[in-house]
C-alpha positions in Angstrom: -16.1 21.6 -1.4 -16.2 22.3 2.3 -16.3 18.7 3.6 -14.4 17.0 6.4 -11.7 14.7 5.3 -13.3 11.6 6.8 -16.4 12.2 4.7 -14.5 11.1 1.6 -11.5 9.2 2.9 -10.9 6.3 5.3 -7.5 7.2 6.7 -5.2 4.3 7.5 -1.6 3.5 8.4 0.9 0.7 7.7 1.8 -0.3 11.2 5.0 -2.2 10.4 6.5 0.7 8.4 5.6 3.3 11.0 7.3 1.1 13.6 10.0 -0.8 11.7 11.2 -2.6 14.8 8.2 -4.8 14.3 8.7 -5.5 10.6 10.1 -9.0 11.1 7.2 -10.1 13.3 9.1 -9.3 16.5 9.7 -6.4 18.8 7.1 -4.2 20.6 4.2 -5.1 18.3 1.4 -4.7 20.9 2.6 -1.4 22.5 3.1 0.2 19.1 -0.2 -1.1 17.7 -2.0 0.3 20.8 -0.8 3.8 19.7 -2.6 3.5 16.4 -5.7 1.8 17.7 -6.2 4.5 20.4 -6.1 7.2 17.7 -9.6 7.8 16.4 -8.2 9.5 13.3 -7.4 6.1 11.8 -10.1 3.8 10.4 -7.7 1.2 8.8 -4.5 -0.4 10.0 -2.2 -2.7 8.0 -0.5 -5.4 10.1 1.9 -8.2 9.3 3.2 -11.3 10.9 3.4 -11.5 14.7 5.6 -14.5 15.7 5.1 -14.5 19.5 1.8 -16.4 20.3 1.1 -14.3 23.4 1.7 -11.0 21.6 -0.4 -12.2 18.7 -3.4 -13.0 21.0 -3.1 -9.7 22.7 -2.9 -7.8 19.3 -5.9 -9.8 18.0 -8.0 -8.8 21.1 -7.0 -5.2 20.7 -7.9 -5.0 17.1 -11.3 -6.6 17.8 -12.0 -4.2 20.7 -11.0 -1.1 18.6 -13.5 -1.8 15.8 -10.9 -0.8 13.2 -10.6 -2.3 9.8 -7.4 -4.4 9.9 -5.7 -5.7 6.8 -2.6 -7.9 6.3 0.6 -6.9 4.6 2.8 -9.8 3.6 5.4 -7.6 1.9 7.9 -8.0 4.8 7.6 -11.8 4.6 8.7 -11.8 1.0 11.3 -9.0 1.2 13.0 -10.2 4.4 13.4 -13.7 3.0 14.2 -12.6 -0.6 11.3 -14.6 -2.0 10.3 -14.1 -5.6 6.8 -14.9 -7.0 8.1 -14.8 -10.6 11.4 -16.6 -10.0 12.5 -18.6 -13.1 13.3 -21.6 -10.9 10.0 -23.4 -10.1 11.2 -24.5 -6.6 12.2 -21.0 -5.6 8.9 -19.7 -6.9 7.1 -22.4 -5.0 8.6 -21.1 -1.8 7.2 -17.7 -2.4 3.7 -19.0 -3.2 3.8 -21.2 -0.1 4.8 -18.2 2.0 1.9 -16.1 0.8 -0.5 -19.1 1.5 0.9 -19.2 5.0 0.3 -15.4 5.2 -3.3 -16.0 4.2 -3.7 -18.6 6.9 -2.2 -16.1 9.3 -4.7 -13.4 8.3 -7.7 -15.8 8.5 -6.7 -16.8 12.0 -6.5 -13.1 12.9 -10.0 -12.5 11.4 -8.7 -10.5 8.4 -10.0 -10.6 4.8 -7.4 -8.6 2.8 -3.9 -9.7 2.1 -1.3 -7.6 0.1 2.2 -8.2 -1.2 4.4 -7.4 -4.1 5.7 -9.0 -7.3 9.1 -10.6 -7.6 12.1 -8.9 -9.1 12.4 -7.3 -12.5 14.3 -9.1 -15.2 15.9 -8.0 -18.5 13.4 -6.7 -21.0 13.6 -9.8 -23.2 12.7 -12.0 -20.2 9.7 -9.9 -19.0 7.0 -11.7 -21.0 8.1 -15.0 -19.4 8.3 -13.4 -16.0 4.8 -12.0 -16.4 3.5 -15.5 -17.2 5.2 -16.9 -14.1 3.8 -14.1 -11.9 0.3 -14.7 -13.3 0.5 -18.4 -12.5 1.7 -17.6 -9.0 -1.2 -15.1 -8.5 -3.7 -17.6 -9.9 -2.6 -20.2 -7.3 -2.7 -17.6 -4.5 -6.1 -16.1 -5.5 -7.6 -19.6 -5.8 -6.4 -20.4 -2.3 -7.5 -17.1 -1.0 -11.0 -17.4 -2.4 -11.5 -20.6 -0.4 -10.7 -18.6 2.7 -12.8 -15.5 1.9 -9.7 -13.4 1.4 -9.1 -10.7 -1.1 -5.7 -10.3 -2.7 -4.0 -7.0 -3.6 -0.7 -6.6 -5.4 1.3 -3.4 -4.5 3.1 -1.5 -7.3 6.8 -0.9 -6.5 9.7 0.8 -8.2 11.5 -1.0 -11.0 14.9 0.8 -11.3 16.0 2.3 -8.0 15.6 0.2 -4.9 13.2 -2.8 -4.8 13.4 -3.2 -8.6 10.2 -5.1 -8.8 8.6 -6.5 -12.0 5.4 -4.6 -11.1 6.3 -1.9 -11.8 5.2 0.8 -14.2 1.5 1.4 -14.7 1.4 -0.4 -18.0 2.7 -3.6 -16.4 0.4 -3.2 -13.4 -2.6 -2.9 -15.7 -1.5 -5.9 -17.7 -1.2 -8.2 -14.7 -4.4 -6.9 -13.2 -6.3 -7.5 -16.4 -5.0 -11.0 -16.7 -5.6 -12.0 -13.1 -9.0 -10.2 -12.7 -10.3 -12.2 -15.7 -10.2 -15.2 -13.5 -10.4 -13.7 -10.0 -12.9 -10.9 -9.6 -11.8 -9.5 -6.3 -8.1 -9.2 -7.2 -6.8 -5.6 -7.0 -3.8 -3.3 -7.0 -2.3 -0.9 -4.4 -0.7 2.3 -5.8 1.6 4.2 -3.4 2.4 7.9 -3.8 5.9 7.1 -2.4 6.6 4.9 -5.4 5.3 7.2 -8.1 8.4 9.5 -8.3 10.7 6.4 -8.1 8.9 5.1 -11.2 9.2 8.5 -12.9 5.5 8.8 -13.2 3.0 11.5 -12.4 -0.2 10.8 -10.4 -2.4 10.6 -13.6 0.1 8.4 -15.3 0.2 6.0 -12.3 -3.5 6.0 -11.5 -5.6 6.4 -14.6 -4.5 3.3 -16.4 -5.3 1.1 -13.3 -8.3 3.0 -12.0 -10.6 0.0 -12.5 -8.4 -2.3 -10.5 -7.6 -0.1 -7.4 -8.4 -1.7 -4.1 -6.2 0.4 -1.8 -4.0 3.5 -1.8 -0.8 4.2 0.1 0.5 7.7 0.6 4.1 8.6 1.6 7.3 10.3 0.7 10.5 9.2 -1.1 14.1 10.5 -1.5 16.5 9.6 -4.2 19.0 12.5 -4.5 22.0 11.1 -2.8 22.7 7.4 -2.3 24.7 8.1 0.8 21.6 9.6 2.5 19.9 7.2 4.9 16.6 8.0 3.4 17.7 7.1 -0.1 15.5 4.7 -2.1 12.2 3.1 -1.0 12.6 4.2 2.6 9.4 6.3 3.1 10.8 9.2 5.1 8.4 11.6 6.7 6.8 14.3 4.6 8.9 17.4 4.7 12.2 15.4 4.6 14.8 17.7 3.0 14.8 17.3 -0.8 12.1 14.6 -0.5 10.0 14.0 -3.6 6.5 14.4 -2.0 5.0 17.1 0.2 1.7 19.0 0.3 1.6 20.0 -3.4 2.2 16.4 -4.5 -0.4 15.1 -2.0 -2.9 17.7 -3.5 -2.2 16.5 -7.0 -2.6 12.9 -5.9 -5.9 13.5 -4.1 -7.3 15.4 -7.1 -6.5 12.5 -9.4 -8.1 10.1 -6.9 -11.3 12.1 -7.1 -11.1 12.4 -10.9 -11.0 8.6 -11.3 -13.7 8.0 -8.8 -11.7 6.3 -6.1 -12.8 9.2 -3.8 -16.2 10.8 -4.2 -17.4 14.1 -3.0 -20.8 12.7 -2.0 -19.1 10.1 0.3 -20.6 7.2 -1.6 -17.1 5.7 -1.9 -14.8 6.5 0.9 -11.6 5.1 -0.4 -8.9 3.9 2.0 -5.7 6.1 2.0 -3.1 4.6 4.3 0.1 6.4 5.4 3.2 4.4 4.6 5.9 6.3 6.4 9.0 5.1 8.2 11.3 6.9 10.6 14.8 7.6 9.4 17.6 6.9 11.8 16.6 8.1 15.3 13.5 9.9 14.2 10.5 9.5 16.5 7.8 7.3 14.9 5.0 9.2 16.7 6.3 12.5 15.5 6.3 11.1 11.9 2.7 10.0 12.3 1.7 13.4 13.6 3.5 15.1 10.7 1.8 12.9 8.1 -1.6 13.7 9.6 -0.9 17.4 9.5 0.3 17.2 5.9 -2.8 15.3 4.7 -5.0 17.8 6.5 -3.2 20.7 4.9 -3.5 19.1 1.5 -7.2 18.4 2.1 -7.8 22.1 2.9 -6.0 23.0 -0.4 -8.1 20.5 -2.4 -11.2 22.0 -0.8 -10.2 25.5 -1.9 -8.4 25.2 -5.2 -10.6 25.6 -8.2 -13.6 24.2 -6.3 -16.1 26.2 -8.3 -14.6 25.3 -11.7 -16.7 23.0 -13.9 -15.5 19.4 -13.8 -13.4 19.8 -10.6 -13.5 16.6 -8.6 -15.7 14.8 -11.1 -16.0 11.1 -10.7 -15.5 8.4 -13.3 -18.6 6.4 -12.8 -19.6 3.8 -10.2 -17.1 1.6 -8.5 
């Protein structure tokens, strides 16, 4: 398979993670966004809230001029305010639903049609069935609202036991909620992140195969969970190559091969799935250096995928039409 990466993949990046000073909707949003939009490597950018009206207008104009596919990530809005879409208290859960509806309005005003976020917190095992019902109800309300605004909803799968401790969660729970919501809302999908797979104790096939029919988007990044005192510990998305990090080129290769095997990526280019870097500088790390590192690592993995077992029967087979 001697193909350019962009023939099969639409590379993207999560802006507010690459430049965490913008994560709360403040800081140098426009200047940092310009770095991404001026880089022809990227075809997709994931934005979040921008509180300053002037900065928002400038960012909106930049996105329009760049021709990039921009999407909206509402994860920071929930996490920074500790909002929970499956909270047992109806008033608290209502606050989370209202926040996502506001995010949808924000996205629509920006001209975006994809909004992503995460579930609420995990609960003791005996309480999970009830929490799943509450999450389903929240997602039903959100998807109904989104449909009226021509917006697609995606739920990102997070870790359950280490850092964010989200209800969704292991692949089995991700599949269950996707099945339940998709039955009523045909455009609902899931985001699986390579960064979260080791935190969940899963392998790429365990994380991806059960949810292959519900994938709308993919994130790719690193994780570290050896020493809690390390500033990269948990769901911090350090750069690829971080010492004792969980993901590097071999893990990216395995991930890409699984994405081909399930049909999210296709050799003939008939489905160029989005694969967005979700990386975050640790401490005083330079964000631009981290972005350059991520691009090099993906290119190295792509070269390995192109060479490894490329002539063996069944390699990079697809799983039917998407």
